[in-house]
All heavy atoms as a GROMACS GRO file, in nm:
protein
  612
    1MET      N    1  11.778   8.230   8.090
    1MET     CA    2  11.846   8.251   8.220
    1MET      C    3  11.828   8.394   8.257
    1MET      O    4  11.849   8.495   8.180
    1MET     CB    5  11.999   8.230   8.192
    1MET     CG    6  12.088   8.253   8.311
    1MET     SD    7  12.267   8.227   8.301
    1MET     CE    8  12.284   8.089   8.187
    2ASN      N    9  11.797   8.420   8.376
    2ASN     CA   10  11.772   8.564   8.414
    2ASN      C   11  11.899   8.614   8.485
    2ASN      O   12  12.009   8.543   8.502
    2ASN     CB   13  11.649   8.572   8.513
    2ASN     CG   14  11.672   8.498   8.640
    2ASN    OD1   15  11.778   8.453   8.682
    2ASN    ND2   16  11.550   8.467   8.704
    3ALA      N   17  11.886   8.739   8.541
    3ALA     CA   18  12.014   8.812   8.595
    3ALA      C   19  12.059   8.738   8.711
    3ALA      O   20  12.188   8.710   8.748
    3ALA     CB   21  11.983   8.943   8.624
    4MET      N   22  11.974   8.672   8.800
    4MET     CA   23  12.014   8.613   8.927
    4MET      C   24  12.096   8.475   8.884
    4MET      O   25  12.188   8.439   8.951
    4MET     CB   26  11.889   8.580   9.007
    4MET     CG   27  11.924   8.530   9.152
    4MET     SD   28  12.056   8.634   9.236
    4MET     CE   29  11.956   8.756   9.299
    5HIS      N   30  12.040   8.409   8.786
    5HIS     CA   31  12.106   8.281   8.751
    5HIS      C   32  12.249   8.310   8.706
    5HIS      O   33  12.343   8.244   8.729
    5HIS     CB   34  12.027   8.213   8.637
    5HIS     CG   35  11.897   8.150   8.692
    5HIS    ND1   36  11.782   8.164   8.618
    5HIS    CD2   37  11.867   8.075   8.807
    5HIS    CE1   38  11.679   8.101   8.690
    5HIS    NE2   39  11.737   8.045   8.799
    6GLN      N   40  12.252   8.417   8.610
    6GLN     CA   41  12.388   8.447   8.569
    6GLN      C   42  12.490   8.497   8.675
    6GLN      O   43  12.610   8.465   8.682
    6GLN     CB   44  12.375   8.569   8.465
    6GLN     CG   45  12.498   8.598   8.396
    6GLN     CD   46  12.568   8.503   8.311
    6GLN    OE1   47  12.484   8.435   8.239
    6GLN    NE2   48  12.689   8.474   8.317
    7TYR      N   49  12.430   8.564   8.775
    7TYR     CA   50  12.513   8.614   8.880
    7TYR      C   51  12.561   8.484   8.978
    7TYR      O   52  12.683   8.481   9.013
    7TYR     CB   53  12.431   8.701   8.987
    7TYR     CG   54  12.489   8.725   9.113
    7TYR    CD1   55  12.601   8.805   9.125
    7TYR    CD2   56  12.454   8.669   9.238
    7TYR    CE1   57  12.667   8.830   9.243
    7TYR    CE2   58  12.511   8.694   9.360
    7TYR     CZ   59  12.629   8.769   9.363
    7TYR     OH   60  12.686   8.801   9.470
    8MET      N   61  12.468   8.388   8.993
    8MET     CA   62  12.518   8.279   9.061
    8MET      C   63  12.619   8.187   8.982
    8MET      O   64  12.715   8.134   9.050
    8MET     CB   65  12.386   8.180   9.097
    8MET     CG   66  12.293   8.244   9.200
    8MET     SD   67  12.158   8.137   9.262
    8MET     CE   68  12.080   8.085   9.107
    9LEU      N   69  12.597   8.190   8.851
    9LEU     CA   70  12.706   8.122   8.780
    9LEU      C   71  12.842   8.190   8.775
    9LEU      O   72  12.941   8.118   8.790
    9LEU     CB   73  12.649   8.092   8.623
    9LEU     CG   74  12.735   8.016   8.522
    9LEU    CD1   75  12.755   7.879   8.585
    9LEU    CD2   76  12.680   8.032   8.396
   10ASP      N   77  12.837   8.328   8.758
   10ASP     CA   78  12.954   8.404   8.767
   10ASP      C   79  13.018   8.385   8.910
   10ASP      O   80  13.153   8.383   8.911
   10ASP     CB   81  12.929   8.553   8.733
   10ASP     CG   82  12.892   8.564   8.590
   10ASP    OD1   83  12.927   8.475   8.506
   10ASP    OD2   84  12.836   8.667   8.560
   11ASN      N   85  12.939   8.388   9.011
   11ASN     CA   86  12.992   8.375   9.159
   11ASN      C   87  13.072   8.246   9.167
   11ASN      O   88  13.174   8.233   9.227
   11ASN     CB   89  12.880   8.396   9.245
   11ASN     CG   90  12.919   8.443   9.376
   11ASN    OD1   91  13.039   8.468   9.398
   11ASN    ND2   92  12.830   8.449   9.487
   12TYR      N   93  12.999   8.138   9.122
   12TYR     CA   94  13.065   8.007   9.125
   12TYR      C   95  13.195   8.006   9.047
   12TYR      O   96  13.296   7.953   9.099
   12TYR     CB   97  12.963   7.902   9.062
   12TYR     CG   98  13.010   7.768   9.059
   12TYR    CD1   99  13.037   7.683   9.167
   12TYR    CD2  100  13.062   7.719   8.933
   12TYR    CE1  101  13.096   7.553   9.162
   12TYR    CE2  102  13.113   7.585   8.912
   12TYR     CZ  103  13.120   7.497   9.043
   12TYR     OH  104  13.180   7.380   9.019
   13ARG      N  105  13.196   8.053   8.926
   13ARG     CA  106  13.322   8.058   8.844
   13ARG      C  107  13.435   8.127   8.913
   13ARG      O  108  13.547   8.086   8.925
   13ARG     CB  109  13.296   8.123   8.717
   13ARG     CG  110  13.218   8.031   8.617
   13ARG     CD  111  13.201   8.087   8.494
   13ARG     NE  112  13.122   8.004   8.395
   13ARG     CZ  113  13.047   8.045   8.296
   13ARG    NH1  114  13.062   8.172   8.257
   13ARG    NH2  115  12.985   7.969   8.219
   14ALA      N  116  13.392   8.249   8.976
   14ALA     CA  117  13.488   8.328   9.051
   14ALA      C  118  13.539   8.248   9.172
   14ALA      O  119  13.663   8.246   9.196
   14ALA     CB  120  13.430   8.459   9.097
   15ALA      N  121  13.454   8.181   9.235
   15ALA     CA  122  13.505   8.097   9.354
   15ALA      C  123  13.600   7.990   9.316
   15ALA      O  124  13.704   7.963   9.385
   15ALA     CB  125  13.395   8.051   9.428
   16GLN      N  126  13.573   7.925   9.189
   16GLN     CA  127  13.656   7.816   9.154
   16GLN      C  128  13.801   7.873   9.113
   16GLN      O  129  13.886   7.801   9.130
   16GLN     CB  130  13.591   7.748   9.032
   16GLN     CG  131  13.456   7.673   9.071
   16GLN     CD  132  13.486   7.555   9.148
   16GLN    OE1  133  13.582   7.487   9.142
   16GLN    NE2  134  13.402   7.532   9.246
   17ARG      N  135  13.800   7.989   9.053
   17ARG     CA  136  13.921   8.053   9.004
   17ARG      C  137  14.005   8.125   9.112
   17ARG      O  138  14.112   8.164   9.088
   17ARG     CB  139  13.904   8.139   8.889
   17ARG     CG  140  13.837   8.073   8.753
   17ARG     CD  141  13.813   8.162   8.656
   17ARG     NE  142  13.754   8.102   8.539
   17ARG     CZ  143  13.696   8.166   8.439
   17ARG    NH1  144  13.684   8.287   8.440
   17ARG    NH2  145  13.644   8.099   8.345
   18GLY      N  146  13.931   8.151   9.217
   18GLY     CA  147  13.988   8.237   9.326
   18GLY      C  148  13.978   8.383   9.303
   18GLY      O  149  14.060   8.462   9.355
   19ASP      N  150  13.895   8.430   9.211
   19ASP     CA  151  13.894   8.565   9.168
   19ASP      C  152  13.784   8.625   9.270
   19ASP      O  153  13.714   8.571   9.347
   19ASP     CB  154  13.826   8.585   9.036
   19ASP     CG  155  13.928   8.539   8.929
   19ASP    OD1  156  14.044   8.526   8.964
   19ASP    OD2  157  13.891   8.498   8.812
   20GLN      N  158  13.772   8.771   9.264
   20GLN     CA  159  13.676   8.844   9.351
   20GLN      C  160  13.553   8.818   9.285
   20GLN      O  161  13.516   8.815   9.157
   20GLN     CB  162  13.711   8.984   9.335
   20GLN     CG  163  13.621   9.071   9.424
   20GLN     CD  164  13.666   9.217   9.427
   20GLN    OE1  165  13.757   9.254   9.353
   20GLN    NE2  166  13.597   9.287   9.499
   21ALA      N  167  13.439   8.814   9.376
   21ALA     CA  168  13.301   8.785   9.325
   21ALA      C  169  13.247   8.906   9.265
   21ALA      O  170  13.280   9.026   9.291
   21ALA     CB  171  13.206   8.754   9.460
   22PRO      N  172  13.165   8.895   9.152
   22PRO     CA  173  13.098   9.005   9.090
   22PRO      C  174  13.000   9.083   9.176
   22PRO      O  175  12.946   9.023   9.274
   22PRO     CB  176  13.033   8.944   8.964
   22PRO     CG  177  12.998   8.806   9.012
   22PRO     CD  178  13.117   8.775   9.096
   23PRO      N  179  12.960   9.203   9.146
   23PRO     CA  180  12.868   9.265   9.230
   23PRO      C  181  12.721   9.210   9.205
   23PRO      O  182  12.702   9.159   9.089
   23PRO     CB  183  12.874   9.414   9.179
   23PRO     CG  184  12.929   9.409   9.045
   23PRO     CD  185  13.023   9.286   9.045
   24GLN      N  186  12.639   9.212   9.301
   24GLN     CA  187  12.511   9.173   9.280
   24GLN      C  188  12.429   9.252   9.182
   24GLN      O  189  12.456   9.368   9.170
   24GLN     CB  190  12.426   9.167   9.422
   24GLN     CG  191  12.490   9.078   9.528
   24GLN     CD  192  12.412   9.102   9.655
   24GLN    OE1  193  12.332   9.183   9.674
   24GLN    NE2  194  12.446   8.995   9.739
   25PRO      N  195  12.343   9.180   9.103
   25PRO     CA  196  12.257   9.254   9.011
   25PRO      C  197  12.168   9.352   9.085
   25PRO      O  198  12.099   9.325   9.177
   25PRO     CB  199  12.166   9.143   8.932
   25PRO     CG  200  12.192   9.024   9.012
   25PRO     CD  201  12.307   9.037   9.108
   26GLY      N  202  12.158   9.481   9.021
   26GLY     CA  203  12.086   9.575   9.080
   26GLY      C  204  12.145   9.662   9.190
   26GLY      O  205  12.080   9.753   9.238
   27LEU      N  206  12.258   9.626   9.225
   27LEU     CA  207  12.330   9.694   9.348
   27LEU      C  208  12.363   9.839   9.312
   27LEU      O  209  12.346   9.922   9.396
   27LEU     CB  210  12.461   9.611   9.378
   27LEU     CG  211  12.535   9.661   9.497
   27LEU    CD1  212  12.430   9.649   9.620
   27LEU    CD2  213  12.662   9.591   9.522
   28HIS      N  214  12.397   9.877   9.189
   28HIS     CA  215  12.438  10.008   9.158
   28HIS      C  216  12.348  10.085   9.066
   28HIS      O  217  12.377  10.178   8.998
   28HIS     CB  218  12.581  10.009   9.091
   28HIS     CG  219  12.688   9.948   9.170
   28HIS    ND1  220  12.722  10.010   9.290
   28HIS    CD2  221  12.755   9.829   9.163
   28HIS    CE1  222  12.821   9.921   9.348
   28HIS    NE2  223  12.838   9.813   9.268
   29ASP      N  224  12.223  10.027   9.063
   29ASP     CA  225  12.123  10.094   8.968
   29ASP      C  226  12.091  10.234   8.998
   29ASP      O  227  12.086  10.324   8.909
   29ASP     CB  228  11.995  10.010   8.968
   29ASP     CG  229  12.003   9.873   8.906
   29ASP    OD1  230  12.112   9.857   8.842
   29ASP    OD2  231  11.909   9.800   8.903
   30VAL      N  232  12.071  10.266   9.128
   30VAL     CA  233  12.042  10.400   9.168
   30VAL      C  234  12.151  10.496   9.131
   30VAL      O  235  12.131  10.608   9.094
   30VAL     CB  236  11.993  10.406   9.316
   30VAL    CG1  237  11.980  10.554   9.364
   30VAL    CG2  238  11.870  10.323   9.349
   31ARG      N  239  12.272  10.452   9.155
   31ARG     CA  240  12.394  10.537   9.134
   31ARG      C  241  12.401  10.560   8.985
   31ARG      O  242  12.429  10.672   8.940
   31ARG     CB  243  12.512  10.456   9.187
   31ARG     CG  244  12.648  10.539   9.158
   31ARG     CD  245  12.754  10.465   9.216
   31ARG     NE  246  12.877  10.536   9.181
   31ARG     CZ  247  13.008  10.476   9.212
   31ARG    NH1  248  13.004  10.360   9.268
   31ARG    NH2  249  13.102  10.551   9.177
   32VAL      N  250  12.374  10.458   8.900
   32VAL     CA  251  12.379  10.482   8.755
   32VAL      C  252  12.284  10.583   8.706
   32VAL      O  253  12.309  10.675   8.628
   32VAL     CB  254  12.360  10.352   8.691
   32VAL    CG1  255  12.348  10.366   8.535
   32VAL    CG2  256  12.484  10.260   8.713
   33VAL      N  257  12.146  10.579   8.762
   33VAL     CA  258  12.043  10.673   8.723
   33VAL      C  259  12.080  10.811   8.768
   33VAL      O  260  12.058  10.914   8.688
   33VAL     CB  261  11.906  10.619   8.774
   33VAL    CG1  262  11.802  10.737   8.762
   33VAL    CG2  263  11.859  10.490   8.718
   34ARG      N  264  12.136  10.825   8.881
   34ARG     CA  265  12.174  10.965   8.924
   34ARG      C  266  12.297  11.024   8.844
   34ARG      O  267  12.289  11.131   8.806
   34ARG     CB  268  12.229  10.956   9.073
   34ARG     CG  269  12.103  10.941   9.161
   34ARG     CD  270  12.160  10.941   9.311
   34ARG     NE  271  12.045  10.914   9.398
   34ARG     CZ  272  12.056  10.871   9.515
   34ARG    NH1  273  12.174  10.829   9.567
   34ARG    NH2  274  11.948  10.862   9.598
   35GLU      N  275  12.397  10.940   8.806
   35GLU     CA  276  12.497  10.982   8.722
   35GLU      C  277  12.441  11.026   8.588
   35GLU      O  278  12.494  11.122   8.525
   35GLU     CB  279  12.605  10.883   8.721
   35GLU     CG  280  12.684  10.871   8.838
   35GLU     CD  281  12.797  10.756   8.837
   35GLU    OE1  282  12.812  10.705   8.722
   35GLU    OE2  283  12.854  10.737   8.930
   36PHE      N  284  12.344  10.942   8.533
   36PHE     CA  285  12.289  10.974   8.402
   36PHE      C  286  12.225  11.113   8.407
   36PHE      O  287  12.242  11.194   8.319
   36PHE     CB  288  12.205  10.869   8.350
   36PHE     CG  289  12.139  10.888   8.225
   36PHE    CD1  290  12.217  10.893   8.101
   36PHE    CD2  291  12.020  10.926   8.206
   36PHE    CE1  292  12.158  10.916   7.984
   36PHE    CE2  293  11.947  10.954   8.092
   36PHE     CZ  294  12.023  10.951   7.960
   37ARG      N  295  12.139  11.126   8.505
   37ARG     CA  296  12.065  11.255   8.534
   37ARG      C  297  12.163  11.366   8.538
   37ARG      O  298  12.134  11.475   8.475
   37ARG     CB  299  11.982  11.242   8.662
   37ARG     CG  300  11.897  11.377   8.674
   37ARG     CD  301  11.840  11.372   8.817
   37ARG     NE  302  11.942  11.368   8.907
   37ARG     CZ  303  11.927  11.335   9.035
   37ARG    NH1  304  11.828  11.307   9.084
   37ARG    NH2  305  12.031  11.348   9.119
   38ASP      N  306  12.274  11.359   8.610
   38ASP     CA  307  12.368  11.458   8.625
   38ASP      C  308  12.441  11.494   8.497
   38ASP      O  309  12.464  11.610   8.457
   38ASP     CB  310  12.477  11.425   8.734
   38ASP     CG  311  12.419  11.420   8.862
   38ASP    OD1  312  12.310  11.487   8.887
   38ASP    OD2  313  12.478  11.368   8.961
   39TYR      N  314  12.471  11.386   8.416
   39TYR     CA  315  12.520  11.413   8.280
   39TYR      C  316  12.436  11.485   8.196
   39TYR      O  317  12.471  11.566   8.114
   39TYR     CB  318  12.564  11.266   8.222
   39TYR     CG  319  12.613  11.283   8.090
   39TYR    CD1  320  12.746  11.324   8.070
   39TYR    CD2  321  12.539  11.252   7.984
   39TYR    CE1  322  12.791  11.330   7.936
   39TYR    CE2  323  12.592  11.253   7.849
   39TYR     CZ  324  12.721  11.295   7.820
   39TYR     OH  325  12.765  11.303   7.709
   40ARG      N  326  12.302  11.452   8.204
   40ARG     CA  327  12.220  11.519   8.106
   40ARG      C  328  12.203  11.671   8.154
   40ARG      O  329  12.194  11.752   8.064
   40ARG     CB  330  12.075  11.459   8.117
   40ARG     CG  331  12.055  11.314   8.055
   40ARG     CD  332  12.070  11.319   7.922
   40ARG     NE  333  11.944  11.382   7.877
   40ARG     CZ  334  11.910  11.407   7.755
   40ARG    NH1  335  11.990  11.372   7.651
   40ARG    NH2  336  11.792  11.465   7.711
   41HIS      N  337  12.203  11.699   8.280
   41HIS     CA  338  12.200  11.834   8.336
   41HIS      C  339  12.317  11.911   8.285
   41HIS      O  340  12.320  12.023   8.241
   41HIS     CB  341  12.179  11.836   8.489
   41HIS     CG  342  12.048  11.804   8.537
   41HIS    ND1  343  12.034  11.773   8.658
   41HIS    CD2  344  11.937  11.781   8.469
   41HIS    CE1  345  11.897  11.752   8.677
   41HIS    NE2  346  11.843  11.751   8.561
   42PHE      N  347  12.443  11.840   8.292
   42PHE     CA  348  12.562  11.906   8.243
   42PHE      C  349  12.551  11.941   8.105
   42PHE      O  350  12.596  12.037   8.053
   42PHE     CB  351  12.686  11.822   8.282
   42PHE     CG  352  12.810  11.862   8.219
   42PHE    CD1  353  12.877  11.968   8.288
   42PHE    CD2  354  12.874  11.791   8.121
   42PHE    CE1  355  12.993  12.011   8.237
   42PHE    CE2  356  12.990  11.850   8.062
   42PHE     CZ  357  13.059  11.963   8.120
   43GLN      N  358  12.512  11.844   8.014
   43GLN     CA  359  12.499  11.867   7.874
   43GLN      C  360  12.400  11.985   7.846
   43GLN      O  361  12.429  12.062   7.754
   43GLN     CB  362  12.466  11.740   7.798
   43GLN     CG  363  12.576  11.624   7.808
   43GLN     CD  364  12.694  11.673   7.727
   43GLN    OE1  365  12.680  11.737   7.633
   43GLN    NE2  366  12.805  11.633   7.780
   44ALA      N  367  12.297  11.994   7.923
   44ALA     CA  368  12.200  12.109   7.898
   44ALA      C  369  12.261  12.242   7.926
   44ALA      O  370  12.259  12.329   7.853
   44ALA     CB  371  12.083  12.087   7.981
   45VAL      N  372  12.351  12.243   8.027
   45VAL     CA  373  12.414  12.371   8.070
   45VAL      C  374  12.521  12.403   7.965
   45VAL      O  375  12.537  12.531   7.922
   45VAL     CB  376  12.474  12.358   8.212
   45VAL    CG1  377  12.552  12.483   8.245
   45VAL    CG2  378  12.363  12.345   8.319
   46VAL      N  379  12.590  12.306   7.916
   46VAL     CA  380  12.709  12.341   7.822
   46VAL      C  381  12.645  12.379   7.689
   46VAL      O  382  12.696  12.475   7.640
   46VAL     CB  383  12.790  12.206   7.800
   46VAL    CG1  384  12.878  12.228   7.683
   46VAL    CG2  385  12.865  12.181   7.932
   47SER      N  386  12.528  12.334   7.657
   47SER     CA  387  12.469  12.375   7.533
   47SER      C  388  12.374  12.498   7.543
   47SER      O  389  12.316  12.534   7.440
   47SER     CB  390  12.379  12.260   7.464
   47SER     OG  391  12.280  12.226   7.568
   48GLY      N  392  12.377  12.551   7.675
   48GLY     CA  393  12.292  12.675   7.674
   48GLY      C  394  12.136  12.659   7.701
   48GLY      O  395  12.065  12.750   7.698
   49ARG      N  396  12.098  12.543   7.726
   49ARG     CA  397  11.960  12.513   7.765
   49ARG      C  398  11.937  12.510   7.922
   49ARG      O  399  12.022  12.517   7.983
   49ARG     CB  400  11.912  12.384   7.717
   49ARG     CG  401  11.926  12.363   7.560
   49ARG     CD  402  11.862  12.236   7.513
   49ARG     NE  403  11.905  12.124   7.595
   49ARG     CZ  404  11.991  12.027   7.542
   49ARG    NH1  405  12.047  12.051   7.441
   49ARG    NH2  406  12.015  11.928   7.629
   50ARG      N  407  11.806  12.509   7.950
   50ARG     CA  408  11.779  12.500   8.099
   50ARG      C  409  11.805  12.370   8.147
   50ARG      O  410  11.799  12.266   8.088
   50ARG     CB  411  11.631  12.525   8.123
   50ARG     CG  412  11.588  12.672   8.095
   50ARG     CD  413  11.439  12.677   8.126
   50ARG     NE  414  11.406  12.641   8.254
   50ARG     CZ  415  11.289  12.642   8.306
   50ARG    NH1  416  11.184  12.682   8.237
   50ARG    NH2  417  11.263  12.611   8.428
   51ALA      N  418  11.877  12.361   8.269
   51ALA     CA  419  11.920  12.235   8.326
   51ALA      C  420  11.814  12.161   8.396
   51ALA      O  421  11.795  12.039   8.396
   51ALA     CB  422  12.041  12.253   8.424
   52ARG      N  423  11.722  12.243   8.443
   52ARG     CA  424  11.624  12.175   8.529
   52ARG      C  425  11.482  12.230   8.490
   52ARG      O  426  11.472  12.340   8.450
   52ARG     CB  427  11.635  12.191   8.687
   52ARG     CG  428  11.759  12.126   8.732
   52ARG     CD  429  11.779  12.162   8.886
   52ARG     NE  430  11.900  12.111   8.939
   52ARG     CZ  431  11.934  11.994   8.979
   52ARG    NH1  432  11.837  11.894   8.984
   52ARG    NH2  433  12.061  11.955   9.024
   53GLY      N  434  11.374  12.150   8.509
   53GLY     CA  435  11.243  12.194   8.479
   53GLY      C  436  11.200  12.193   8.322
   53GLY      O  437  11.108  12.246   8.292
   54ARG      N  438  11.280  12.118   8.234
   54ARG     CA  439  11.253  12.127   8.112
   54ARG      C  440  11.126  12.051   8.069
   54ARG      O  441  11.055  12.089   7.993
   54ARG     CB  442  11.370  12.073   8.018
   54ARG     CG  443  11.482  12.162   8.033
   54ARG     CD  444  11.600  12.121   7.938
   54ARG     NE  445  11.638  11.990   7.982
   54ARG     CZ  446  11.712  11.897   7.902
   54ARG    NH1  447  11.740  11.939   7.780
   54ARG    NH2  448  11.747  11.781   7.943
   55ALA      N  449  11.116  11.926   8.141
   55ALA     CA  450  10.992  11.848   8.114
   55ALA      C  451  10.859  11.910   8.171
   55ALA      O  452  10.770  11.900   8.098
   55ALA     CB  453  11.021  11.708   8.183
   56ARG      N  454  10.880  11.972   8.272
   56ARG     CA  455  10.768  12.043   8.336
   56ARG      C  456  10.721  12.154   8.238
   56ARG      O  457  10.596  12.175   8.218
   56ARG     CB  458  10.793  12.087   8.472
   56ARG     CG  459  10.665  12.148   8.548
   56ARG     CD  460  10.694  12.168   8.685
   56ARG     NE  461  10.706  12.062   8.752
   56ARG     CZ  462  10.725  12.047   8.891
   56ARG    NH1  463  10.733  12.160   8.953
   56ARG    NH2  464  10.737  11.942   8.943
   57ALA      N  465  10.830  12.230   8.193
   57ALA     CA  466  10.797  12.341   8.113
   57ALA      C  467  10.737  12.304   7.979
   57ALA      O  468  10.639  12.365   7.920
   57ALA     CB  469  10.930  12.420   8.082
   58ALA      N  470  10.787  12.198   7.916
   58ALA     CA  471  10.724  12.143   7.790
   58ALA      C  472  10.588  12.100   7.820
   58ALA      O  473  10.501  12.125   7.731
   58ALA     CB  474  10.815  12.026   7.738
   59LEU      N  475  10.553  12.024   7.924
   59LEU     CA  476  10.416  11.981   7.966
   59LEU      C  477  10.326  12.108   7.981
   59LEU      O  478  10.205  12.107   7.933
   59LEU     CB  479  10.414  11.905   8.081
   59LEU     CG  480  10.288  11.836   8.125
   59LEU    CD1  481  10.226  11.749   8.021
   59LEU    CD2  482  10.294  11.766   8.244
   60ALA      N  483  10.377  12.199   8.048
   60ALA     CA  484  10.294  12.342   8.068
   60ALA      C  485  10.262  12.393   7.931
   60ALA      O  486  10.154  12.446   7.911
   60ALA     CB  487  10.378  12.427   8.168
   61ARG      N  488  10.367  12.402   7.836
   61ARG     CA  489  10.343  12.465   7.708
   61ARG      C  490  10.236  12.388   7.630
   61ARG      O  491  10.151  12.436   7.572
   61ARG     CB  492  10.457  12.458   7.633
   61ARG     CG  493  10.562  12.584   7.671
   61ARG     CD  494  10.658  12.589   7.563
   61ARG     NE  495  10.725  12.474   7.524
   61ARG     CZ  496  10.835  12.434   7.588
   61ARG    NH1  497  10.895  12.505   7.688
   61ARG    NH2  498  10.902  12.311   7.549
   62TRP      N  499  10.240  12.256   7.639
   62TRP     CA  500  10.146  12.160   7.567
   62TRP      C  501  10.005  12.177   7.629
   62TRP      O  502   9.907  12.171   7.558
   62TRP     CB  503  10.194  12.019   7.584
   62TRP     CG  504  10.106  11.922   7.507
   62TRP    CD1  505  10.116  11.903   7.368
   62TRP    CD2  506  10.010  11.836   7.555
   62TRP    NE1  507  10.019  11.811   7.332
   62TRP    CE2  508   9.959  11.765   7.447
   62TRP    CE3  509   9.977  11.802   7.689
   62TRP    CZ2  510   9.857  11.670   7.462
   62TRP    CZ3  511   9.869  11.701   7.699
   62TRP    CH2  512   9.821  11.642   7.584
   63LEU      N  513  10.001  12.192   7.769
   63LEU     CA  514   9.865  12.194   7.828
   63LEU      C  515   9.791  12.327   7.808
   63LEU      O  516   9.670  12.334   7.807
   63LEU     CB  517   9.878  12.163   7.977
   63LEU     CG  518   9.902  12.018   8.012
   63LEU    CD1  519   9.920  12.007   8.167
   63LEU    CD2  520   9.784  11.925   7.960
   64HIS      N  521   9.868  12.437   7.799
   64HIS     CA  522   9.828  12.574   7.791
   64HIS      C  523   9.819  12.640   7.658
   64HIS      O  524   9.809  12.752   7.653
   64HIS     CB  525   9.882  12.659   7.896
   64HIS     CG  526   9.875  12.612   8.042
   64HIS    ND1  527   9.748  12.610   8.104
   64HIS    CD2  528   9.962  12.559   8.132
   64HIS    CE1  529   9.767  12.559   8.221
   64HIS    NE2  530   9.892  12.530   8.240
   65ARG      N  531   9.844  12.560   7.557
   65ARG     CA  532   9.844  12.624   7.427
   65ARG      C  533   9.705  12.648   7.379
   65ARG      O  534   9.601  12.594   7.429
   65ARG     CB  535   9.908  12.531   7.327
   65ARG     CG  536   9.841  12.397   7.298
   65ARG     CD  537   9.917  12.300   7.201
   65ARG     NE  538   9.841  12.183   7.182
   65ARG     CZ  539   9.884  12.093   7.120
   65ARG    NH1  540  10.004  12.098   7.080
   65ARG    NH2  541   9.818  11.962   7.127
   66ARG      N  542   9.684  12.741   7.296
   66ARG     CA  543   9.561  12.780   7.246
   66ARG      C  544   9.504  12.683   7.146
   66ARG      O  545   9.571  12.632   7.068
   66ARG     CB  546   9.576  12.914   7.175
   66ARG     CG  547   9.608  13.030   7.261
   66ARG     CD  548   9.617  13.157   7.180
   66ARG     NE  549   9.662  13.273   7.268
   66ARG     CZ  550   9.680  13.394   7.221
   66ARG    NH1  551   9.664  13.423   7.094
   66ARG    NH2  552   9.716  13.485   7.305
   67PRO      N  553   9.378  12.663   7.155
   67PRO     CA  554   9.308  12.563   7.065
   67PRO      C  555   9.310  12.619   6.930
   67PRO      O  556   9.294  12.739   6.899
   67PRO     CB  557   9.157  12.555   7.120
   67PRO     CG  558   9.139  12.677   7.204
   67PRO     CD  559   9.270  12.732   7.245
   68ARG      N  560   9.312  12.534   6.827
   68ARG     CA  561   9.313  12.565   6.689
   68ARG      C  562   9.176  12.608   6.647
   68ARG      O  563   9.080  12.541   6.689
   68ARG     CB  564   9.377  12.455   6.603
   68ARG     CG  565   9.520  12.428   6.640
   68ARG     CD  566   9.561  12.319   6.540
   68ARG     NE  567   9.699  12.277   6.577
   68ARG     CZ  568   9.769  12.194   6.508
   68ARG    NH1  569   9.719  12.117   6.401
   68ARG    NH2  570   9.894  12.174   6.536
   69ARG      N  571   9.168  12.691   6.562
   69ARG     CA  572   9.045  12.729   6.507
   69ARG      C  573   9.006  12.640   6.383
   69ARG      O  574   9.100  12.599   6.310
   69ARG     CB  575   9.043  12.880   6.452
   69ARG     CG  576   9.064  12.981   6.561
   69ARG     CD  577   9.052  13.116   6.507
   69ARG     NE  578   9.067  13.216   6.622
   69ARG     CZ  579   9.056  13.350   6.598
   69ARG    NH1  580   9.056  13.393   6.486
   69ARG    NH2  581   9.064  13.420   6.717
   70ALA      N  582   8.881  12.630   6.358
   70ALA     CA  583   8.850  12.538   6.252
   70ALA      C  584   8.868  12.618   6.112
   70ALA      O  585   8.865  12.742   6.108
   70ALA     CB  586   8.697  12.515   6.251
   71ALA      N  587   8.890  12.540   6.011
   71ALA     CA  588   8.929  12.603   5.877
   71ALA      C  589   8.803  12.681   5.822
   71ALA      O  590   8.692  12.632   5.834
   71ALA     CB  591   8.957  12.484   5.778
   72GLY      N  592   8.830  12.798   5.796
   72GLY     CA  593   8.723  12.877   5.736
   72GLY      C  594   8.649  12.966   5.820
   72GLY      O  595   8.566  13.050   5.796
   73CYS      N  596   8.667  12.950   5.956
   73CYS     CA  597   8.597  13.026   6.060
   73CYS      C  598   8.693  13.140   6.104
   73CYS      O  599   8.813  13.124   6.118
   73CYS     CB  600   8.574  12.938   6.184
   73CYS     SG  601   8.446  12.801   6.154
   74ARG      N  602   8.634  13.256   6.132
   74ARG     CA  603   8.707  13.366   6.190
   74ARG      C  604   8.651  13.408   6.320
   74ARG      O  605   8.563  13.421   6.374
   74ARG     CB  606   8.712  13.473   6.094
   74ARG     CG  607   8.791  13.441   5.968
   74ARG     CD  608   8.806  13.562   5.893
   74ARG     NE  609   8.888  13.516   5.774
   74ARG     CZ  610   8.999  13.585   5.723
   74ARG    NH1  611   9.025  13.695   5.776
   74ARG    NH2  612   9.062  13.543   5.621
   0.00000   0.00000   0.00000
């Protein structure tokens, strides 16, 4: 059973009982992602880390690091 089938079943049960219909699947996904991002930014600020640009800075460090020398070579 996928999310749409579950939604239709829940909607039917709510109509039979006279309850309010549940929200459609995927209706609040963007809001949840934004709240999670804001929460991660808040936690970074509270712990003293940079709130924005951390992934880009880590990628830049990884791309611009010096190559390792071979063992025994100077």
